[in-house]
C-alpha positions as CSV (number, residue, x, y, z in Angstrom):
1,M,-32.1,-33.8,28.8
2,S,-30.6,-30.3,29.3
3,S,-32.8,-27.2,28.8
4,T,-32.1,-24.7,26.1
5,D,-30.7,-22.3,28.6
6,E,-28.4,-24.9,30.1
7,L,-27.2,-26.0,26.7
8,A,-26.5,-22.3,25.8
9,D,-24.6,-21.8,29.1
10,A,-22.5,-24.9,28.5
11,L,-21.6,-23.9,24.9
12,E,-20.8,-20.3,25.9
13,A,-18.4,-21.6,28.6
14,V,-16.4,-23.5,25.9
15,I,-16.7,-21.5,22.7
16,G,-18.1,-18.2,23.9
17,A,-21.4,-16.5,23.1
18,N,-22.8,-16.2,19.6
19,D,-21.1,-13.7,17.4
20,E,-23.0,-10.7,15.9
21,A,-24.4,-11.4,12.4
22,A,-22.4,-9.7,9.6
23,T,-25.1,-7.4,8.4
24,V,-24.7,-4.2,6.3
25,T,-25.8,-1.1,8.1
26,S,-24.2,1.6,6.0
27,F,-24.4,2.4,2.3
28,L,-22.6,4.8,-0.1
29,D,-25.0,7.0,-2.0
30,T,-24.5,6.8,-5.8
31,G,-26.3,10.1,-6.3
32,F,-29.1,8.4,-8.3
33,A,-32.0,7.0,-6.3
34,P,-33.1,4.3,-8.8
35,L,-29.6,3.0,-8.9
36,N,-29.4,2.9,-5.1
37,L,-32.7,1.0,-5.2
38,A,-31.3,-1.6,-7.5
39,L,-28.2,-2.0,-5.4
40,S,-29.6,-2.0,-1.9
41,G,-33.4,-2.2,-2.1
42,R,-33.6,1.4,-0.8
43,Y,-33.7,4.8,-2.5
44,D,-31.4,6.1,0.2
45,G,-29.0,3.2,0.1
46,G,-26.3,2.5,-2.5
47,L,-23.1,0.5,-2.4
48,P,-22.6,-1.6,0.8
49,V,-19.9,-0.6,3.3
50,G,-18.0,-3.6,4.7
51,R,-18.3,-5.6,1.5
52,I,-16.5,-6.2,-1.8
53,V,-18.2,-4.8,-4.9
54,E,-17.4,-5.6,-8.5
55,I,-18.5,-3.2,-11.3
56,F,-17.8,-4.5,-14.8
57,G,-18.6,-3.7,-18.4
58,P,-17.0,-2.5,-21.7
59,P,-14.7,0.5,-21.8
60,S,-16.2,4.0,-21.2
61,C,-19.5,2.8,-19.7
62,G,-19.4,4.8,-16.5
63,K,-17.6,2.5,-14.1
64,T,-15.2,5.2,-12.8
65,A,-18.0,7.7,-12.5
66,I,-20.0,5.5,-10.2
67,S,-17.0,4.7,-8.1
68,T,-16.2,8.4,-7.9
69,K,-19.7,9.1,-6.6
70,A,-19.1,6.4,-3.9
71,M,-15.8,8.0,-2.9
72,I,-17.6,11.4,-2.6
73,A,-20.3,9.8,-0.5
74,A,-17.7,8.3,1.9
75,Q,-16.0,11.8,2.2
76,K,-19.3,13.5,2.9
77,A,-20.0,11.0,5.7
78,G,-16.8,11.9,7.4
79,G,-14.7,9.1,5.9
80,I,-11.9,8.8,3.5
81,A,-11.5,7.6,-0.1
82,G,-8.7,5.7,-1.8
83,F,-8.0,5.0,-5.5
84,N,-5.4,2.5,-6.7
85,D,-4.9,3.4,-10.3
86,H,-3.5,0.3,-12.2
87,E,-4.6,1.7,-15.6
88,R,-2.9,5.0,-14.9
89,S,-5.9,6.8,-16.3
90,F,-7.9,8.4,-13.4
91,A,-8.5,12.1,-14.2
92,I,-8.5,13.8,-10.8
93,P,-9.7,17.1,-12.2
94,L,-12.8,15.3,-13.6
95,G,-13.3,13.7,-10.2
96,K,-13.1,17.1,-8.6
97,D,-15.7,18.4,-11.1
98,L,-18.1,15.7,-9.7
99,G,-17.4,16.8,-6.2
100,L,-14.3,14.7,-5.1
101,D,-12.1,16.3,-2.4
102,D,-8.6,15.4,-3.5
103,R,-6.8,16.8,-0.5
104,P,-4.3,14.5,1.2
105,G,-6.0,13.1,4.3
106,R,-9.3,13.0,2.5
107,F,-8.2,11.2,-0.7
108,V,-5.4,8.6,-1.2
109,Y,-4.2,8.2,-4.8
110,K,-1.7,5.4,-5.5
111,T,-0.3,3.7,-8.6
112,P,0.8,0.2,-7.4
113,K,2.8,-2.0,-9.6
114,T,1.4,-5.4,-8.5
115,F,-1.9,-6.9,-7.3
116,E,-0.3,-7.8,-4.0
117,E,1.1,-4.3,-3.4
118,S,-2.3,-2.8,-4.2
119,I,-4.2,-5.0,-1.7
120,T,-1.5,-4.4,1.0
121,I,-1.7,-0.6,0.5
122,A,-5.5,-0.6,1.1
123,I,-5.4,-2.9,4.1
124,K,-2.5,-1.1,5.8
125,A,-4.1,2.3,5.3
126,A,-7.5,1.1,6.7
127,E,-5.7,-0.6,9.6
128,L,-3.9,2.6,10.5
129,I,-7.1,4.7,10.1
130,R,-9.1,2.5,12.4
131,G,-6.3,1.7,14.8
132,K,-5.5,5.4,15.5
133,K,-9.2,6.4,15.2
134,L,-8.4,9.0,12.6
135,I,-12.0,9.2,11.5
136,P,-15.2,8.5,13.4
137,V,-16.0,4.9,14.1
138,E,-19.1,5.0,12.0
139,A,-17.5,6.9,9.1
140,P,-16.9,4.7,6.0
141,I,-13.8,4.0,3.9
142,A,-14.2,3.7,0.1
143,W,-11.4,2.1,-1.8
144,V,-11.4,1.7,-5.5
145,F,-9.2,-0.6,-7.6
146,D,-9.0,0.4,-11.3
147,S,-9.0,-2.1,-12.7
148,L,-8.9,-5.8,-11.8
149,A,-8.0,-6.5,-15.5
150,G,-5.0,-4.2,-15.1
151,M,-3.6,-5.7,-11.9
152,V,-0.4,-7.6,-12.5
153,P,0.5,-10.4,-10.0
154,K,4.0,-10.2,-8.4
155,S,4.9,-13.6,-9.9
156,K,4.4,-12.2,-13.3
157,M,6.0,-8.8,-12.7
158,D,9.2,-10.5,-11.4
159,K,9.7,-12.1,-14.8
160,A,11.0,-10.7,-18.1
161,I,8.3,-10.4,-20.7
162,E,10.0,-12.9,-23.0
163,D,9.8,-15.5,-20.2
164,Y,6.0,-15.4,-19.9
165,G,4.4,-18.8,-20.5
166,M,0.9,-20.4,-20.5
167,H,0.9,-20.6,-16.7
168,D,1.3,-16.8,-16.4
169,N,-2.1,-16.4,-18.0
170,M,-3.6,-17.9,-14.8
171,A,-1.5,-15.9,-12.4
172,L,-4.1,-13.2,-11.7
173,A,-6.8,-15.9,-11.0
174,K,-4.4,-17.6,-8.6
175,A,-3.6,-14.4,-6.8
176,T,-7.2,-13.4,-6.3
177,S,-8.0,-16.9,-5.1
178,A,-5.3,-16.6,-2.5
179,A,-6.1,-13.0,-1.4
180,F,-9.9,-12.5,-1.6
181,P,-10.9,-14.8,1.4
182,A,-8.7,-12.7,3.7
183,L,-9.6,-9.5,2.0
184,A,-13.3,-10.1,2.6
185,Q,-12.7,-10.3,6.3
186,F,-10.5,-7.2,6.4
187,V,-13.1,-5.2,4.5
188,E,-15.8,-6.2,7.0
189,E,-13.6,-5.6,10.0
190,F,-12.4,-2.1,8.9
191,G,-15.7,-0.8,7.4
192,I,-14.5,-0.5,3.8
193,C,-16.6,-0.4,0.7
194,C,-14.0,-2.2,-1.6
195,I,-14.8,-1.5,-5.2
196,F,-13.1,-3.5,-8.0
197,L,-13.6,-2.1,-11.5
198,N,-13.3,-4.8,-14.2
199,Q,-13.6,-5.2,-18.0
200,L,-16.0,-7.4,-19.9
201,K,-14.2,-9.9,-22.2
202,I,-15.4,-12.3,-24.9
203,K,-14.4,-15.9,-24.5
204,P,-13.2,-17.3,-27.8
205,G,-14.8,-20.4,-29.3
206,V,-18.0,-20.2,-27.3
207,V,-20.9,-21.4,-29.4
208,Y,-23.6,-22.0,-26.8
209,G,-24.3,-20.0,-23.7
210,D,-23.0,-16.6,-22.5
211,P,-19.6,-15.9,-24.3
212,T,-18.7,-13.0,-21.9
213,T,-16.4,-13.3,-18.9
214,T,-14.4,-11.0,-16.6
215,P,-10.6,-11.2,-15.8
216,G,-9.4,-12.4,-12.4
217,G,-10.9,-15.9,-12.2
218,D,-13.8,-17.0,-10.0
219,A,-12.7,-15.5,-6.7
220,P,-14.0,-11.9,-7.4
221,K,-17.4,-13.4,-8.5
222,Y,-17.6,-15.5,-5.4
223,W,-16.4,-13.0,-2.8
224,S,-18.2,-9.9,-4.2
225,S,-21.4,-9.3,-2.3
226,V,-22.6,-7.1,-5.2
227,R,-21.7,-7.4,-8.9
228,V,-22.9,-4.7,-11.2
229,Q,-22.9,-5.1,-15.0
230,L,-22.9,-1.9,-17.0
231,G,-23.5,-1.1,-20.7
232,A,-23.8,2.1,-22.7
233,T,-25.3,3.5,-25.8
234,R,-24.4,6.9,-27.3
235,I,-26.7,9.9,-27.3
236,T,-26.0,11.9,-30.5
237,T,-27.4,14.8,-32.5
238,G,-27.0,15.6,-36.1
239,K,-25.9,13.4,-39.0
240,G,-22.8,12.8,-41.1
241,E,-20.0,15.3,-40.5
242,D,-22.4,17.3,-38.2
243,K,-23.0,14.4,-35.9
244,K,-22.1,15.3,-32.3
245,M,-22.0,13.0,-29.2
246,L,-23.9,14.5,-26.4
247,G,-23.5,11.7,-23.8
248,Q,-24.4,8.2,-23.0
249,E,-27.4,6.2,-21.9
250,I,-26.0,3.9,-19.2
251,G,-27.8,0.6,-18.4
252,C,-27.1,-1.4,-15.3
253,R,-28.2,-4.7,-14.0
254,V,-27.2,-6.1,-10.6
255,V,-26.3,-9.7,-11.5
256,K,-25.4,-10.7,-7.9
257,N,-26.7,-9.2,-4.7
258,K,-26.2,-10.6,-1.2
259,V,-27.6,-7.5,0.6
260,S,-30.8,-7.1,-1.3
261,R,-32.9,-8.6,-4.2
262,P,-30.7,-9.5,-7.2
263,F,-31.3,-8.9,-10.9
264,L,-32.8,-5.4,-10.5
265,T,-31.9,-2.8,-13.2
266,A,-31.5,0.9,-13.5
267,N,-30.8,3.4,-16.4
268,W,-29.5,6.9,-16.4
269,R,-27.8,9.5,-18.6
270,F,-24.2,10.7,-18.4
271,M,-23.8,13.8,-20.4
272,F,-20.8,15.8,-21.7
273,R,-20.3,19.6,-21.6
274,D,-18.7,21.6,-24.4
275,D,-15.4,21.6,-22.5
276,G,-15.3,17.8,-22.4
277,T,-16.2,17.3,-18.7
278,G,-19.1,15.0,-17.9
279,Y,-21.9,14.9,-15.4
280,F,-24.6,12.6,-14.2
281,D,-27.9,13.9,-15.5
282,V,-29.6,13.1,-12.2
283,V,-32.7,15.3,-12.7
284,G,-33.4,14.1,-16.3
285,S,-32.8,10.4,-15.4
286,T,-35.0,10.7,-12.3
287,V,-37.8,12.2,-14.4
288,D,-37.4,9.4,-16.9
289,Y,-37.6,6.8,-14.1
290,L,-40.8,8.4,-12.6
291,V,-42.4,8.5,-16.0
292,G,-41.5,4.8,-16.4
293,I,-43.2,3.8,-13.2
294,E,-46.1,6.1,-14.0
295,V,-45.7,8.5,-11.1
296,I,-45.3,11.4,-13.4
297,K,-48.1,11.1,-15.9
298,Q,-47.9,11.6,-19.6
299,A,-50.4,13.6,-21.6
300,G,-49.4,12.9,-25.2
301,A,-46.0,14.5,-25.7
302,Y,-46.3,16.3,-22.4
303,L,-45.4,15.4,-18.8
304,V,-47.7,16.5,-16.0
305,W,-45.9,18.1,-13.0
306,P,-47.7,17.8,-9.6
307,D,-48.9,21.4,-9.9
308,G,-51.1,20.2,-12.9
309,K,-49.1,22.1,-15.5
310,K,-47.8,20.3,-18.6
311,Y,-44.3,20.4,-19.9
312,H,-42.2,18.9,-22.6
313,R,-39.3,16.8,-21.0
314,G,-36.6,19.4,-21.7
315,P,-38.5,22.4,-20.3
316,L,-39.5,20.4,-17.2
317,I,-35.9,19.4,-16.4
318,E,-34.9,23.0,-16.9
319,K,-37.6,24.2,-14.5
320,I,-36.6,21.7,-11.8
321,E,-32.9,22.7,-12.1
322,K,-33.5,26.5,-12.3
323,E,-36.1,26.6,-9.5
324,G,-34.2,24.1,-7.2
325,L,-37.0,21.6,-7.2
326,H,-34.8,18.5,-6.7
327,A,-36.1,17.8,-3.3
328,E,-39.7,18.0,-4.7
329,L,-38.7,15.6,-7.4
330,L,-37.2,13.0,-5.0
331,A,-40.4,13.4,-2.8
332,L,-42.3,11.8,-5.7
333,L,-40.4,8.5,-5.3
334,P,-42.9,5.9,-4.0
335,A,-42.5,4.8,-0.4
336,R,-42.5,1.2,-1.6
337,A,-40.3,0.3,-4.5
338,P,-42.2,-1.0,-7.6
339,A,-41.7,-4.7,-8.4
340,P,-39.4,-5.4,-11.3
341,A,-41.1,-5.9,-14.6
342,E,-38.8,-8.8,-15.5
343,V,-36.0,-10.9,-14.1
344,E,-32.7,-10.8,-15.9
345,A,-30.6,-13.9,-16.5
346,A,-27.3,-14.1,-14.6
347,A,-24.3,-12.7,-16.5
348,A,-20.6,-13.4,-16.4
């Protein structure tokens, strides 16, 4: 009987040595440590580079804001960002307000007509970038597709609308089933964080079980390493005609995760300014998180800062922002992440 070394040498002579394991070594920071934790198991992590990610939920729940943060993180790491706008709704000025660099060479913005054209644009761009070494080898590429629900397969685009039939309803699912296996390999090879935004739909006639689903068939669910479900509730002030919307409380649960523990959750606030622009309330949301895991202690209606002084929530957030204490706030995050209080059921 051959020894282990002899067997290894014989196999290597015929099929080569073992390939390197496809592990994630780079993440794109979302700007909110508790969300990074839910996505990657690390406060300094985030969305995985070299993998497909799907972020889905109802309209206006923060999907584009998260993906914009990922694009900004890729740019800050010396990489490049791309956005394929199938919904024709991406507001570049709002992206710039969050910190996006929209200069050509740093940001690619395209409005493809078909699903196939969109995938081809991203792959060709990444192939050129890596082949000509236009960015450092370790620098990430972030490419966002908004949205999967808005992507039209070529087979459908080539027809007149009056010729659409029942089979055209399945055209997108067939297109993703054909493309995603190859796309997953390209994404890993070229170091892309490939982010598909998607809508949450209700399946008609479902009496038992989860009635929600996402467009595009099963391929995005299968080939996505991370799937993030978002929801939102409004934050308002006043009543009746004086009622004013201040922002949204965003809830997230990671319903699939192949790079860390699944079913973790995170919550944060996305607030609006008087001019209509929005921003992540990172400080306030981090304070709420630290209160929730009892790192920042409560004393009645007050919160106790590490200096022993007590503040109401609003004045404490104002103090942190005005005095530039964000680093001190992040330093309060525990070295080991707290265990989740409950395990969520899998979603669509």
